[in-house]
C-alpha positions in Angstrom: -13.6 2.6 -7.0 -10.3 3.9 -5.7 -7.2 2.1 -6.7 -4.2 2.1 -4.4 -0.9 0.7 -5.7 2.0 -0.3 -3.5 5.3 0.3 -5.2 8.9 0.1 -4.2 12.0 -0.7 -6.2 13.7 -2.2 -3.1 12.7 -5.8 -2.2 11.8 -6.5 1.5 10.2 -3.2 2.2 7.0 -4.9 3.2 4.7 -4.2 0.3 2.8 -7.5 0.6 2.4 -7.3 4.4 1.2 -3.7 4.0 -1.2 -4.5 1.2 -2.9 -7.2 3.3 -3.0 -5.1 6.4 -4.4 -2.0 4.8 -7.1 -4.0 3.1 -8.2 -5.5 6.4 -8.0 -2.1 8.1 -10.2 -0.6 5.4 -12.8 -3.3 5.7 -12.8 -2.9 9.5 -13.3 0.9 9.1 -16.3 0.4 6.9 -14.6 1.5 3.7 -15.1 -1.7 1.7 -15.8 -3.8 -0.1 -12.1 -4.2 -0.7 -10.5 -6.3 -3.4 -6.8 -7.3 -3.4 -4.9 -7.7 -6.7 -1.6 -9.6 -6.7 0.6 -8.3 -9.5 3.8 -9.8 -8.1 4.8 -13.0 -9.9 6.0 -14.4 -6.5 2.4 -14.6 -5.5 3.0 -13.9 -1.8 -0.3 -12.0 -1.4 -2.3 -14.7 -3.1 -0.6 -17.3 -0.9 -1.6 -15.4 2.2 -5.2 -15.0 1.0 -5.5 -18.7 0.1 -5.0 -19.8 3.7 -7.3 -17.1 5.0 -10.6 -18.1 6.6 -12.3 -14.7 6.5 -14.3 -13.9 3.4 -13.1 -10.3 3.1 -11.2 -8.7 1.5 -11.7 -10.4 -1.8 -8.8 -11.4 -4.2 -9.0 -10.9 -8.0 -6.4 -12.9 -10.0 -5.2 -11.0 -13.0 -2.1 -10.2 -15.1 -0.5 -6.8 -15.5 -1.7 -6.7 -19.1 -5.3 -7.4 -18.1 -5.2 -5.1 -15.1 -7.0 -2.0 -16.7 -9.9 -4.1 -17.9 -10.0 -6.0 -14.6 -10.2 -2.8 -12.6 -13.2 -1.6 -14.8 -15.0 -4.9 -14.1 -14.3 -4.8 -10.4 -15.6 -1.2 -10.2 -18.8 -2.3 -12.0 -19.1 -5.2 -9.6 -19.4 -2.7 -6.7 -16.0 -2.8 -5.1 -15.1 0.5 -3.3 -11.3 0.0 -3.1 -8.7 -2.1 -5.0 -5.3 -2.6 -3.5 -2.5 -3.7 -5.9 0.7 -5.4 -4.8 3.6 -5.1 -7.2 7.0 -6.8 -7.7 10.2 -5.1 -6.5 11.4 -3.7 -9.8 11.1 -0.6 -11.9 9.9 -1.9 -15.4 7.5 -0.7 -18.1 5.0 -3.2 -16.6 5.2 -1.6 -13.2 4.8 1.8 -14.9 1.6 0.5 -16.4 0.3 -0.5 -13.0 1.1 2.9 -11.5 -0.7 4.6 -14.4 -3.8 2.7 -13.3 -3.6 4.0 -9.7 -5.5 6.7 -8.1 -3.0 6.8 -5.2 0.4 5.2 -4.6 1.8 4.0 -1.3 5.6 3.7 -1.2 6.8 1.5 1.8 10.4 2.3 2.8 12.6 0.8 5.5 14.7 3.3 7.5 18.0 2.2 6.0 20.6 3.9 3.9 20.1 1.4 1.1 16.4 1.8 1.0 16.6 5.6 1.1 19.0 5.6 -1.8 16.8 3.3 -3.8 13.6 5.2 -3.3 14.4 7.9 -5.8 13.6 5.8 -8.9 10.2 4.8 -7.4 9.4 8.5 -6.8 10.5 9.4 -10.3 8.2 6.7 -11.7 5.2 7.8 -9.7 5.8 11.5 -10.4 6.2 10.8 -14.1 2.8 9.2 -14.1 1.4 12.2 -12.3 0.1 10.2 -9.4 -0.3 11.4 -5.7 1.7 9.3 -3.2 2.8 9.1 0.4 5.7 7.2 2.0 5.1 4.7 4.7 8.1 3.9 6.9 8.2 0.2 7.7 10.2 -2.2 9.9 11.3 0.7 12.1 13.2 0.0 15.4 11.8 1.6 18.5 13.4 4.9 19.4 15.9 4.5 16.6 17.6 7.7 15.5 17.8 6.3 12.0 14.0 6.3 11.8 13.9 10.0 12.6 16.5 10.7 10.0 14.7 8.6 7.4 11.5 10.5 7.9 13.4 13.8 7.5 15.0 12.6 4.3 11.8 11.3 2.8 10.0 14.5 3.7 12.2 16.3 1.2 10.6 14.2 -1.6 7.0 13.9 -0.4 4.5 13.4 2.4 5.4 10.7 5.0 2.7 8.9 6.9 2.9 9.8 10.6 2.0 6.2 11.5 5.3 4.4 11.6 5.2 0.7 11.1 7.5 -0.9 13.6 9.5 -4.1 13.3 7.5 -6.5 15.4 7.2 -10.3 15.1 3.4 -10.1 15.3 3.3 -8.8 11.7 5.1 -11.8 10.3 3.4 -14.2 12.7 -0.1 -13.0 11.7 0.6 -13.5 8.0 1.4 -17.2 8.4 -2.2 -18.3 8.7 -3.9 -15.7 6.5 -4.6 -13.1 9.2 -3.3 -9.6 10.1 -2.3 -8.0 13.4 -5.8 -6.4 13.7 -7.2 -9.9 13.8 -4.6 -11.6 16.1 -4.5 -8.8 18.7 -7.1 -6.0 18.1 -5.8 -3.9 21.0 -2.1 -4.3 20.3 0.2 -1.5 19.2 0.6 -3.0 15.7 -3.1 -3.0 15.2 -3.3 0.6 16.3 -0.5 1.5 13.8 -2.4 -0.1 10.9 -5.7 1.6 11.8 -3.9 5.0 12.0 -2.0 4.3 8.7 -5.3 3.5 6.9 -7.0 6.6 8.3 -4.1 8.8 7.1 -4.0 7.2 3.6 -7.8 7.5 3.3 -7.6 11.2 4.2 -4.7 11.9 1.8 -6.5 10.0 -1.0 -9.7 12.1 -0.4 -7.6 15.3 -0.4 -5.9 14.4 -3.8 -9.3 13.4 -5.3 -10.8 16.8 -4.3 -7.8 18.7 -5.7 -8.0 16.8 -9.0 -11.7 17.5 -9.4 -11.2 21.2 -8.6 -8.4 21.3 -11.2 -10.6 19.7 -13.8 -13.4 22.1 -13.0 -11.1 25.1 -13.4 -10.3 24.1 -17.0 
């Protein structure tokens, strides 16, 4: 089972929305079964799942302290992918969650405040030795700031080419436990999410291959 952790020191970057959407995109792409883990005390991801009618992805309640054992149990239960949502803070507890990850996705809004705050998240992830990519979220169409943000983030790591734009359908779909892929399969937002998952999946496979090659060389 692969474990993807969404982490960002800055609140409002869209971690919960991204976690839900990526999980649904992975299921739609045939990469499931997927299980969501809500490690944020606010419980927004759990609240979304609780009003959801579809049976997939699954949700596994746990605490940060119980997370390692829970991940082992979920892997033994046959899940292919676990996606973990985290609170907007850099604490020892979050460090523990990141250490459990195979891959980290760092959502970042294209704003000066978010770009200044992303450094601590990157330090945490790099300190744990985990591969990661940035996902630019809530971008305005044709905004110069988005281009500048991508350039700035590229100095610290890989940036997903699928930019998540600021559209009302993202928030609207989350109200009743759905995602944009389910409210408008042919819309631009649904295409963004499908492309983002495809990229994350490829990057995750690339990092897994590199890790195995590194282990084999020892």
